[in-house]
C-alpha positions as CSV (number, residue, x, y, z in Angstrom):
1,M,7.5,28.3,1.5
2,S,8.8,28.8,-2.2
3,Q,10.9,31.8,-3.1
4,F,9.7,32.6,-6.3
5,R,6.2,34.0,-5.1
6,F,5.6,37.3,-6.7
7,A,5.7,40.5,-4.4
8,H,2.0,42.0,-4.5
9,D,1.5,45.2,-3.3
10,D,-1.9,47.1,-3.2
11,N,-2.6,48.8,-6.7
12,S,0.7,48.0,-8.2
13,E,-0.1,45.2,-10.7
14,R,-2.1,46.0,-13.4
15,A,-2.4,43.3,-16.0
16,F,-3.2,43.1,-19.7
17,L,-4.7,39.6,-20.7
18,V,-3.8,37.8,-23.9
19,G,-5.7,34.5,-25.4
20,V,-5.0,32.7,-28.8
21,A,-6.3,29.8,-30.2
22,L,-6.4,27.8,-33.5
23,R,-9.2,28.6,-35.6
24,Q,-9.6,24.9,-36.7
25,E,-9.4,23.5,-33.0
26,R,-12.4,23.4,-30.7
27,G,-11.2,23.5,-27.4
28,L,-13.0,23.1,-24.1
29,F,-13.5,26.7,-23.4
30,S,-13.5,29.5,-25.9
31,V,-11.3,32.3,-26.1
32,D,-13.3,34.6,-24.3
33,N,-14.2,32.0,-21.5
34,S,-10.9,31.1,-21.0
35,L,-9.8,35.0,-20.7
36,N,-12.7,35.2,-17.9
37,E,-10.9,32.4,-15.9
38,L,-7.6,33.6,-16.4
39,E,-9.1,37.3,-15.0
40,L,-10.1,35.2,-12.2
41,L,-7.0,33.5,-11.6
42,A,-5.2,37.2,-12.1
43,E,-7.5,38.4,-9.3
44,T,-6.9,35.5,-6.9
45,A,-3.1,36.3,-7.2
46,G,-3.6,39.7,-6.0
47,I,-3.3,41.4,-9.8
48,D,-5.7,44.0,-11.2
49,V,-6.8,43.3,-14.6
50,V,-7.1,46.5,-16.9
51,G,-7.4,45.0,-20.3
52,R,-7.7,41.9,-22.6
53,S,-7.3,40.7,-26.2
54,G,-8.4,37.4,-27.7
55,Q,-7.2,36.2,-31.1
56,L,-8.0,33.1,-33.5
57,V,-5.1,32.2,-35.4
58,R,-4.5,29.8,-38.4
59,Q,-1.4,28.5,-36.5
60,V,0.7,29.8,-33.6
61,N,3.8,32.0,-34.1
62,P,6.5,29.7,-33.6
63,K,8.8,32.6,-32.6
64,S,6.5,34.9,-30.5
65,M,2.9,32.9,-30.4
66,I,1.3,36.0,-32.0
67,G,2.1,38.0,-34.8
68,S,4.5,41.2,-34.7
69,G,1.4,43.5,-35.9
70,K,-0.6,42.3,-32.8
71,L,2.0,42.3,-30.4
72,S,2.8,46.2,-31.4
73,E,-1.0,46.5,-31.0
74,I,-1.0,44.8,-27.5
75,I,2.3,46.9,-26.5
76,E,0.6,50.3,-27.3
77,Q,-2.5,49.1,-25.1
78,L,0.1,48.3,-22.1
79,A,1.0,52.0,-22.4
80,L,-2.7,53.4,-22.7
81,L,-3.8,51.4,-20.0
82,D,-0.7,51.7,-17.9
83,A,-0.4,48.3,-17.4
84,N,3.3,46.7,-15.7
85,V,2.1,42.9,-16.3
86,L,1.3,41.1,-19.6
87,I,-0.3,37.7,-19.0
88,F,-0.7,34.9,-21.7
89,D,-3.3,32.4,-21.4
90,D,-1.3,29.7,-22.5
91,E,2.1,28.3,-21.4
92,L,5.0,30.1,-23.1
93,S,7.7,28.6,-24.4
94,P,11.5,29.8,-23.3
95,R,11.7,31.3,-27.0
96,H,8.4,32.9,-26.9
97,Q,9.0,34.6,-23.6
98,R,12.5,35.4,-25.0
99,E,11.0,36.8,-28.1
100,I,8.2,38.7,-26.6
101,E,10.5,40.3,-23.8
102,K,12.8,41.8,-26.4
103,Q,9.7,44.1,-27.6
104,L,8.7,45.0,-24.0
105,A,9.8,47.7,-22.0
106,E,12.1,47.1,-18.9
107,D,9.2,47.8,-16.2
108,I,6.9,45.3,-17.6
109,R,6.7,41.9,-16.4
110,L,5.7,38.7,-18.7
111,L,3.7,36.1,-17.2
112,D,1.8,33.0,-18.7
113,R,-1.1,30.9,-17.0
114,S,1.1,28.5,-15.5
115,A,3.3,31.0,-13.9
116,L,0.2,32.4,-12.6
117,I,-1.1,29.3,-11.0
118,L,2.3,28.2,-9.6
119,D,2.1,31.7,-7.7
120,I,-1.4,30.9,-6.4
121,F,-0.6,27.7,-5.2
122,A,2.6,29.2,-3.6
123,Q,0.2,31.4,-1.7
124,H,-2.4,28.8,-0.5
125,A,-0.1,25.5,0.4
126,R,-0.7,25.5,4.1
127,T,1.3,22.4,4.8
128,S,5.1,21.5,4.5
129,E,3.9,19.0,2.1
130,G,2.2,21.4,-0.1
131,A,5.0,23.9,0.1
132,L,7.5,21.2,-1.4
133,Q,5.1,20.3,-4.1
134,V,4.7,23.6,-5.2
135,E,8.5,24.7,-4.8
136,L,9.3,21.6,-7.2
137,A,7.0,22.8,-9.7
138,Q,8.6,26.3,-9.6
139,Y,11.7,25.2,-10.1
140,E,11.2,22.8,-12.9
141,Y,9.3,25.7,-14.4
142,R,12.2,28.0,-14.1
143,L,14.9,26.0,-15.3
144,P,14.5,25.8,-19.0
145,R,13.8,29.7,-18.6
146,L,17.0,30.6,-17.2
147,T,18.8,31.0,-20.8
148,R,16.6,33.6,-21.5
149,Q,17.7,35.8,-19.0
150,W,21.2,35.3,-19.8
151,T,20.9,35.8,-23.4
152,H,19.3,39.1,-22.8
153,L,22.2,40.2,-20.9
154,A,24.9,38.9,-23.6
155,R,22.8,41.1,-26.3
156,Q,22.9,44.2,-24.1
157,A,26.8,44.0,-24.5
158,G,26.8,43.2,-28.1
159,G,25.4,39.7,-29.1
160,G,27.5,36.7,-29.8
161,G,26.5,35.0,-26.6
162,A,27.2,31.2,-26.0
163,R,28.0,30.7,-29.8
164,G,30.8,33.1,-30.1
165,G,31.1,36.2,-31.9
166,S,32.1,39.6,-30.2
167,G,29.7,39.1,-27.1
168,G,31.2,41.9,-25.1
169,V,34.4,41.3,-23.4
170,G,34.6,40.2,-19.8
171,L,31.0,39.4,-20.2
172,R,30.5,36.4,-22.3
173,G,32.4,34.0,-20.2
174,P,31.1,35.2,-16.7
175,G,27.8,35.0,-18.1
176,E,28.1,31.6,-19.2
177,T,29.5,30.3,-15.9
178,Q,26.9,32.0,-14.1
179,L,24.5,30.6,-16.1
180,E,25.8,26.9,-15.5
181,V,25.8,27.6,-12.0
182,D,22.3,28.8,-11.6
183,R,21.4,25.7,-13.8
184,R,23.5,23.2,-11.3
185,E,21.9,25.2,-8.0
186,I,18.4,24.6,-9.6
187,A,19.1,21.0,-10.6
188,R,20.4,20.1,-7.5
189,K,17.2,21.5,-5.5
190,I,15.0,20.0,-7.8
191,T,16.8,16.4,-6.9
192,K,16.7,17.4,-3.1
193,L,13.1,18.2,-3.4
194,K,12.0,15.1,-5.4
195,G,13.9,13.0,-2.7
196,D,12.0,14.9,0.4
197,L,8.8,14.2,-1.8
198,E,9.6,10.6,-2.5
199,Q,9.9,10.3,1.4
200,V,6.3,12.1,1.5
201,R,5.1,9.5,-0.8
202,A,6.5,6.4,1.0
203,H,4.7,7.9,4.0
204,R,1.2,8.3,2.4
205,S,1.8,4.9,1.0
206,L,2.0,3.6,4.5
207,H,-0.9,5.6,5.6
208,R,-3.1,4.0,2.4
209,A,-2.0,0.5,3.7
210,R,-3.3,1.2,7.1
211,R,-6.6,2.5,6.0
212,R,-6.5,-0.7,3.8
213,R,-6.0,-2.7,6.7
214,S,-9.1,-0.9,8.5
215,G,-11.4,-2.6,5.7
216,L,-13.1,0.9,5.1
217,P,-13.6,1.8,1.4
218,L,-11.7,5.0,0.4
219,V,-13.9,7.4,-1.9
220,A,-11.9,10.6,-3.3
221,L,-13.5,13.9,-4.3
222,V,-12.1,15.6,-7.1
223,G,-13.5,18.7,-9.4
224,Y,-12.9,21.9,-11.0
225,T,-11.3,24.4,-8.2
226,N,-14.0,26.3,-6.8
227,A,-16.8,23.6,-7.1
228,G,-17.3,23.1,-3.5
229,K,-15.6,20.0,-2.3
230,S,-14.3,21.3,0.6
231,T,-17.7,22.4,1.7
232,L,-19.2,19.1,0.8
233,I,-16.8,17.3,3.1
234,N,-17.6,19.6,6.1
235,A,-21.4,18.6,5.4
236,L,-20.6,15.0,5.2
237,A,-18.3,14.5,8.0
238,D,-19.5,17.6,10.4
239,S,-16.2,18.9,9.9
240,D,-14.2,22.0,9.4
241,V,-12.0,21.6,6.6
242,Y,-11.1,25.3,5.2
243,A,-13.4,26.4,2.5
244,A,-13.7,29.6,0.8
245,D,-15.5,30.9,-2.5
246,K,-12.2,31.4,-4.6
247,L,-9.9,29.5,-6.9
248,F,-7.9,27.0,-5.3
249,A,-8.6,27.5,-1.4
250,T,-7.8,23.8,-0.9
251,L,-4.3,22.6,-1.7
252,D,-3.9,20.0,1.0
253,P,-5.5,17.0,1.0
254,T,-7.7,16.0,4.2
255,T,-9.5,12.6,4.7
256,R,-12.4,12.3,7.1
257,R,-14.6,9.3,8.3
258,V,-18.4,9.4,6.8
259,E,-20.9,7.2,8.1
260,L,-23.4,5.8,5.6
261,P,-27.2,5.1,6.2
262,D,-26.6,1.4,6.7
263,G,-24.1,2.3,9.5
264,S,-21.3,1.3,7.6
265,E,-18.3,3.9,7.1
266,I,-16.1,5.1,4.3
267,L,-12.9,7.4,4.4
268,L,-13.4,10.4,2.4
269,S,-10.6,12.3,0.8
270,D,-10.7,15.6,-0.3
271,T,-8.0,16.5,-3.1
272,V,-6.5,19.6,-5.0
273,G,-9.0,21.3,-7.5
274,F,-8.4,20.8,-11.1
275,I,-8.5,23.5,-13.7
276,Q,-8.3,23.5,-17.6
277,K,-4.3,24.0,-18.8
278,L,-3.3,22.8,-15.6
279,P,0.7,23.0,-15.6
280,T,2.3,19.7,-16.2
281,T,5.0,20.3,-13.8
282,L,2.4,20.7,-11.1
283,I,0.7,17.4,-12.0
284,A,3.9,15.9,-11.8
285,A,5.0,17.5,-8.3
286,F,1.3,16.6,-6.8
287,R,1.8,12.8,-7.5
288,A,2.0,12.1,-4.1
289,T,-1.2,13.6,-3.4
290,L,-3.0,12.3,-6.7
291,E,-2.0,8.8,-5.8
292,E,-5.0,9.4,-3.3
293,V,-7.3,9.6,-6.0
294,I,-5.6,6.8,-8.2
295,E,-6.0,4.1,-5.2
296,T,-9.5,5.1,-4.2
297,D,-12.6,3.0,-4.3
298,L,-15.0,5.4,-5.8
299,I,-14.7,9.1,-7.1
300,L,-16.9,11.8,-6.3
301,H,-16.5,14.3,-9.0
302,V,-18.2,17.5,-7.7
303,A,-19.4,20.0,-10.5
304,D,-20.7,23.5,-9.9
305,I,-23.9,23.2,-11.6
306,S,-24.4,26.9,-11.7
307,H,-21.4,27.6,-13.5
308,E,-22.1,28.5,-17.3
309,N,-19.1,26.4,-18.5
310,V,-19.9,23.2,-16.1
311,A,-19.9,20.8,-19.1
312,Q,-16.6,22.1,-20.2
313,Q,-15.0,22.0,-16.4
314,I,-16.6,18.4,-16.4
315,E,-14.7,17.6,-19.5
316,A,-11.5,19.3,-18.1
317,V,-11.5,16.9,-15.0
318,E,-12.3,13.9,-16.9
319,D,-9.2,14.4,-19.2
320,T,-7.2,15.2,-16.1
321,L,-8.3,11.6,-14.3
322,A,-7.4,10.3,-17.8
323,E,-3.8,11.7,-17.5
324,I,-3.4,10.4,-14.0
325,D,-4.6,6.8,-14.9
326,A,-7.7,7.1,-12.8
327,A,-10.5,7.3,-15.5
328,H,-11.3,3.3,-15.0
329,I,-12.2,4.2,-11.2
330,P,-16.0,3.9,-10.6
331,R,-17.7,7.7,-10.2
332,L,-20.6,9.5,-9.0
333,L,-21.1,12.9,-10.8
334,V,-22.3,15.1,-7.9
335,L,-24.0,18.3,-9.5
336,N,-23.3,20.7,-6.6
337,K,-24.7,24.2,-5.8
338,I,-28.4,23.7,-7.0
339,D,-29.5,26.3,-4.7
340,S,-27.8,29.0,-7.2
341,L,-30.0,27.9,-10.0
342,T,-32.7,29.9,-11.4
343,G,-34.2,27.2,-13.4
344,A,-34.2,23.5,-14.4
345,I,-30.9,21.5,-14.1
346,P,-29.1,22.2,-17.3
347,E,-27.6,19.6,-19.8
348,V,-24.1,18.5,-18.8
349,G,-23.3,15.4,-21.1
350,H,-20.9,12.8,-20.3
351,I,-23.3,11.0,-17.9
352,D,-22.6,7.7,-19.5
353,N,-19.4,7.6,-17.6
354,Y,-21.0,7.9,-14.2
355,V,-22.5,5.2,-12.1
356,E,-25.2,7.9,-11.0
357,M,-25.7,11.8,-11.1
358,I,-27.0,13.5,-7.7
359,A,-28.0,17.1,-7.8
360,I,-27.3,18.5,-4.1
361,S,-26.6,21.6,-2.2
362,A,-23.6,21.1,-0.1
363,R,-24.1,24.7,1.5
364,R,-27.6,24.1,2.3
365,R,-27.2,20.1,3.1
366,Q,-29.6,19.4,0.4
367,G,-29.5,16.0,-1.5
368,L,-27.1,14.5,1.1
369,D,-29.2,11.5,2.3
370,R,-29.5,10.3,-1.4
371,L,-25.8,11.0,-2.4
372,L,-25.0,8.7,0.8
373,S,-27.1,6.1,0.0
374,A,-25.6,6.6,-3.8
375,I,-22.3,5.9,-2.1
376,G,-23.3,3.1,-0.3
377,S,-24.8,1.2,-3.3
378,A,-21.8,2.1,-5.6
379,I,-19.3,0.5,-3.0
380,A,-21.7,-2.5,-2.3
381,C,-21.3,-3.3,-6.3
382,Q,-17.7,-3.3,-5.9
383,R,-18.2,-5.9,-3.2
384,T,-18.7,-9.8,-3.2
385,R,-19.9,-12.6,-0.6
386,L,-17.5,-15.1,0.5
387,D,-18.4,-18.1,2.9
388,V,-15.7,-19.0,4.5
389,V,-14.6,-21.6,7.5
390,I,-11.5,-20.1,9.9
391,P,-10.2,-22.6,12.1
392,Y,-9.8,-21.7,15.5
393,Q,-5.9,-21.7,15.6
394,A,-6.0,-18.8,12.7
395,G,-7.9,-16.1,15.5
396,Q,-5.9,-13.5,13.9
397,V,-7.3,-14.0,10.5
398,Y,-11.0,-13.9,12.3
399,S,-10.0,-10.8,14.4
400,E,-8.6,-9.0,11.0
401,L,-12.2,-9.8,9.2
402,N,-14.0,-8.7,12.6
403,D,-11.9,-5.4,12.8
404,K,-12.4,-5.1,8.7
405,Q,-16.2,-5.6,9.4
406,Y,-16.2,-7.9,6.7
407,I,-18.3,-10.4,8.6
408,E,-22.3,-10.3,7.9
409,S,-23.1,-13.3,10.0
410,E,-21.2,-16.1,11.8
411,R,-21.5,-19.2,13.6
412,T,-19.5,-21.6,15.3
413,S,-18.9,-25.5,14.7
414,E,-16.3,-28.1,15.3
415,A,-14.5,-26.8,12.5
416,G,-14.1,-23.2,13.5
417,W,-15.7,-20.0,12.5
418,E,-18.2,-20.3,9.8
419,L,-18.7,-16.8,8.2
420,S,-20.6,-15.4,5.8
421,L,-18.3,-12.2,4.1
422,R,-19.0,-9.1,2.6
423,L,-15.7,-7.8,1.1
424,P,-14.0,-5.9,-1.5
425,L,-13.3,-7.8,-4.9
426,A,-9.6,-7.1,-4.4
427,D,-9.6,-8.6,-1.2
428,A,-11.5,-12.0,-1.9
429,D,-8.2,-13.5,-3.1
430,I,-6.8,-13.0,0.1
431,Y,-9.3,-15.1,2.2
432,Q,-10.1,-17.6,-0.7
433,P,-8.0,-20.2,0.8
434,F,-10.2,-20.4,3.7
435,A,-13.4,-20.4,1.6
436,V,-16.0,-23.3,1.9
437,G,-15.2,-26.1,-0.3
438,A,-11.7,-24.7,-1.1
439,E,-9.8,-27.9,-0.1
440,S,-11.8,-29.7,-2.3
441,K,-11.2,-28.2,-5.4
């Protein structure tokens, strides 16, 4: 597991939250709603939230994100509330962190949303693959922030640092040397982790190739964190994937066989939950996992219809799908947790982006028959019919088609097996040479 996890002792970490948004921009979430989510993230990481402050600004301060007056006000609040952690809702640049930390007492830690999410992922990664991905993301997040620590040390000794000046005799050189040593060590670890994850990626690619050869359609569950994906896969597959009512309960992908109403089967994969402002280092590190989504036949986008920000959460997931080049894949919108609604299903928008919208309760197993039928219909739309003749000497091809369950009907003749196939569009070209009339074209 990653060495960068924060140590959490009961009642020891008390956080003050800060949210900043530009006046002219209309983000997915309001400052207040985004801070509500940040509070849930803090609680998931084991941190108590004792206060918060949101601010609309005309432009982000390039030096410290917020103005000096606002920062002074927040520092006063930290003292009044006995807070020892300051958490910003947006990712702080190394310069932001350096300038803000100049103003903070030594016993106050400064975090941002990215660092908090990385810590939660470190706590919840249950497999060696998940731990590798999180550790890589943490190292890549940490690397550009090393300079801040050493310039802080140089400043305490009298300034100057790497650019010359007095700098502190006996400190400036060793400080720079140690910084470069740390940089090289982290760069070395990043290189090793990327190599390890490439092996994971190759292994996953082989697994996907084997699944493709099985002929079973691949369906991926995606959605905002805590939308109920793991509960849904358990309900559809009668499995026991870990599910909990908290953020990022599932990090490690799981695949299960699920039978459709017509007797055919699909392979259904759970994925890591998405969230707004997901750190780019995490998206890159989880590439091997997210490729499960990119190479799937159908996406089930699971949304918590009972959440007050469901429309914004749906849009945030769509943005992430576009970021990983998966927006073109057909998808169903699954509105989960209808059992938690007190009234009618609210408008969510974006319906035109989906093949169909289905309302369900995974926990109470409501609407699952309709969902399975919709999955079957969506898969069928991506398949085509092809009549072929497989010569008897090509028995391996016949066995392959039979194993993949592509054969709808068959009869024998002098020429070989005469088959009517129903198969994915992507596989049609493979068997086109055996198509009826192919030789005469």
